C-alpha positions in Angstrom: -14.8 -13.9 -17.0 -13.6 -13.5 -13.4 -17.0 -12.2 -12.3 -18.5 -15.4 -13.6 -16.1 -17.4 -11.4 -17.2 -15.4 -8.4 -20.9 -16.0 -9.2 -20.3 -19.7 -9.7 -18.5 -19.8 -6.3 -21.5 -18.3 -4.6 -19.7 -14.9 -4.1 -21.5 -12.6 -6.5 -20.6 -9.5 -4.5 -16.8 -10.3 -4.5 -14.5 -7.5 -5.6 -11.6 -8.4 -7.8 -8.3 -6.5 -7.4 -5.0 -7.5 -8.9 -1.8 -6.0 -7.5 0.3 -5.0 -10.5 2.8 -2.9 -8.6 4.9 -3.6 -5.6 3.1 -3.0 -2.3 6.0 -0.8 -1.3 4.4 2.0 -3.2 1.7 1.9 -0.5 4.4 2.4 2.1 6.1 5.2 0.2 2.8 7.0 0.2 2.8 7.0 4.0 6.2 7.7 5.2 4.9 8.4 8.7 3.9 4.7 8.8 7.4 3.7 7.7 8.9 5.8 10.5 6.6 4.2 13.1 6.8 0.7 11.8 10.6 0.6 11.5 11.4 2.9 14.3 13.3 5.4 12.0 13.1 9.1 12.5 13.3 11.9 9.9 11.7 10.0 6.9 8.2 11.4 7.1 9.4 14.9 6.3 10.3 13.7 2.8 6.7 13.1 2.0 6.5 16.4 0.2 9.1 15.3 -2.4 7.6 14.7 -5.8 8.4 11.0 -6.0 6.7 10.3 -2.6 3.6 12.3 -3.5 2.8 9.9 -6.4 4.7 6.7 -5.5 2.7 4.5 -7.9 4.8 6.0 -10.7 8.1 4.8 -9.3 9.8 2.0 -11.3 11.0 0.0 -8.2 9.3 1.1 -5.0 11.0 -1.7 -3.0 14.5 -0.5 -4.0 13.5 3.1 -3.2 12.2 2.0 0.2 15.4 0.1 0.9 17.5 3.1 -0.1 15.3 5.5 2.0 15.6 3.3 5.1 19.3 2.6 4.5 18.6 -1.1 4.2 16.5 -1.5 7.3 13.4 -2.4 5.3 13.0 -6.1 4.6 10.0 -7.3 2.5 8.2 -9.6 4.9 9.1 -8.2 8.4 9.1 -4.6 7.1 5.6 -5.1 5.5 4.2 -6.5 8.7 5.6 -3.7 10.8 4.6 -0.9 8.5 1.2 -2.3 7.6 0.0 -1.9 11.2 0.5 1.9 10.9 -0.8 2.6 7.4 -3.4 5.5 7.2 -6.4 4.1 5.3 -7.4 7.7 4.5 -4.1 8.3 2.6 -4.8 9.0 -1.0 -1.2 9.5 -2.3 -1.1 6.0 -3.8 -4.1 5.6 -6.2 -3.8 1.8 -6.1 -3.9 1.9 -2.2 -6.9 4.1 -2.3 -8.7 1.8 -4.7 -7.9 -1.2 -2.5 -9.2 0.4 0.6 -12.4 1.5 -1.2 -13.0 -2.0 -2.4 -12.5 -3.5 1.1 -14.9 -1.0 2.5 -17.5 -1.9 -0.1 -17.1 -5.6 0.8 -17.5 -4.8 4.5 -20.7 -2.8 3.9 -22.2 -5.5 1.7 -21.6 -8.4 4.1 
């Protein structure tokens, strides 16, 4: 059905992605970006912990990120700051990996 909307809108090559989880799982998959974006040290070394190796499985990534950063993370400003440093080659978050791949396909097709 959604592909039909894209075709009717003149965008037959559009890629449809629906974010079902919180974007914070992307950030928890790249704790080095969290460190850089928020200016916090000592967080990246936790990347080897089980919950940060597969952050898409966490129930509330935003709460986990707030706890990890001792309240320094705020949704809008934190996302803007961290997003600048995200590693697009990072595959710890499957949903992030799928988003990046879709964006790359769009870029190649246009």
